[in-house]
C-alpha positions as a LaTeX table, in Angstrom:
\begin{tabular}{lrrr}
\hline
Residue & $x$ (\AA) & $y$ (\AA) & $z$ (\AA) \\
\hline
Unk1 & $-1.83$ & $-13.21$ & $-4.80$ \\
Unk2 & $-0.33$ & $-14.04$ & $-1.50$ \\
Unk3 & 0.87 & $-12.47$ & 1.70 \\
Unk4 & 3.73 & $-9.98$ & 1.56 \\
Unk5 & 6.08 & $-8.78$ & 4.24 \\
Unk6 & 7.44 & $-5.34$ & 4.93 \\
Unk7 & 10.76 & $-6.14$ & 3.25 \\
Unk8 & 8.87 & $-7.10$ & 0.07 \\
Unk9 & 7.29 & $-3.67$ & $-0.34$ \\
Unk10 & 9.42 & $-1.00$ & 1.37 \\
Unk11 & 11.78 & $-0.23$ & $-1.54$ \\
Unk12 & 8.97 & $-0.42$ & $-4.11$ \\
Unk13 & 6.88 & 1.97 & $-2.02$ \\
Unk14 & 9.75 & 4.47 & $-1.94$ \\
Unk15 & 10.02 & 4.36 & $-5.75$ \\
Unk16 & 6.24 & 4.68 & $-6.23$ \\
Unk17 & 6.08 & 7.69 & $-3.90$ \\
Unk18 & 9.01 & 9.45 & $-5.60$ \\
Unk19 & 7.17 & 8.93 & $-8.91$ \\
Unk20 & 4.05 & 10.62 & $-7.48$ \\
Unk21 & 2.02 & 7.57 & $-6.46$ \\
Unk22 & 1.08 & 6.00 & $-3.17$ \\
Unk23 & 0.85 & 2.62 & $-1.49$ \\
Unk24 & $-2.18$ & 2.60 & 0.82 \\
Unk25 & $-3.91$ & 0.13 & 3.09 \\
Unk26 & $-7.07$ & $-1.24$ & 1.46 \\
Unk27 & $-8.79$ & $-1.15$ & 4.85 \\
Unk28 & $-7.88$ & 2.35 & 6.06 \\
Unk29 & $-6.75$ & 4.27 & 2.97 \\
Unk30 & $-3.64$ & 5.37 & 4.87 \\
Unk31 & $-0.09$ & 4.94 & 3.51 \\
Unk32 & 1.68 & 1.76 & 4.58 \\
Unk33 & 4.01 & 2.36 & 7.52 \\
Unk34 & 6.82 & 0.09 & 8.62 \\
Unk35 & 8.06 & $-1.26$ & 11.96 \\
Unk36 & 4.90 & $-0.14$ & 13.76 \\
Unk37 & 3.20 & $-3.50$ & 14.46 \\
Unk38 & 4.08 & $-6.84$ & 16.02 \\
Unk39 & 3.73 & $-8.62$ & 12.66 \\
Unk40 & 5.93 & $-7.99$ & 9.62 \\
Unk41 & 3.11 & $-9.04$ & 7.27 \\
Unk42 & 1.49 & $-6.25$ & 5.26 \\
Unk43 & $-2.26$ & $-5.65$ & 5.28 \\
Unk44 & $-4.06$ & $-5.79$ & 1.93 \\
Unk45 & $-2.92$ & $-2.75$ & 0.00 \\
Unk46 & $-3.43$ & $-0.75$ & $-3.19$ \\
Unk47 & $-0.69$ & 0.88 & $-5.27$ \\
Unk48 & $-1.64$ & 3.76 & $-7.54$ \\
Unk49 & $-0.01$ & 6.49 & $-9.54$ \\
Unk50 & $-2.79$ & 8.95 & $-10.42$ \\
Unk51 & $-3.90$ & 10.73 & $-7.25$ \\
Unk52 & $-6.92$ & 12.28 & $-8.99$ \\
Unk53 & $-8.75$ & 8.93 & $-9.04$ \\
Unk54 & $-10.56$ & 7.42 & $-6.02$ \\
Unk55 & $-8.69$ & 4.11 & $-6.06$ \\
Unk56 & $-9.88$ & 3.02 & $-2.63$ \\
Unk57 & $-13.46$ & 2.78 & $-3.94$ \\
Unk58 & $-12.51$ & 1.60 & $-7.43$ \\
Unk59 & $-11.23$ & $-1.79$ & $-6.23$ \\
Unk60 & $-13.59$ & $-4.13$ & $-4.35$ \\
Unk61 & $-12.13$ & $-5.34$ & $-1.06$ \\
Unk62 & $-13.49$ & $-8.51$ & 0.50 \\
\hline
\end{tabular}
C-alpha cells in the first residue's frame, strides 16, 4: 500500500457511494472530502459496502 491522492479516489468514491457504500477516513470515520486541505494526499481510509457492519473498528489502524 502506498499514498494516494484525491484524483486517485474521487471517481471510485462516487461509484462506491452510488452502490450504497462509503469511503471514510480511518482516523475520523467521516467520508473523504475533496479540495478542503492544503495537501492533495488522502488520509488513511476504509472503503466498505455493507453499512450494517462497524468497519471502523473491524480494521486495526496503526
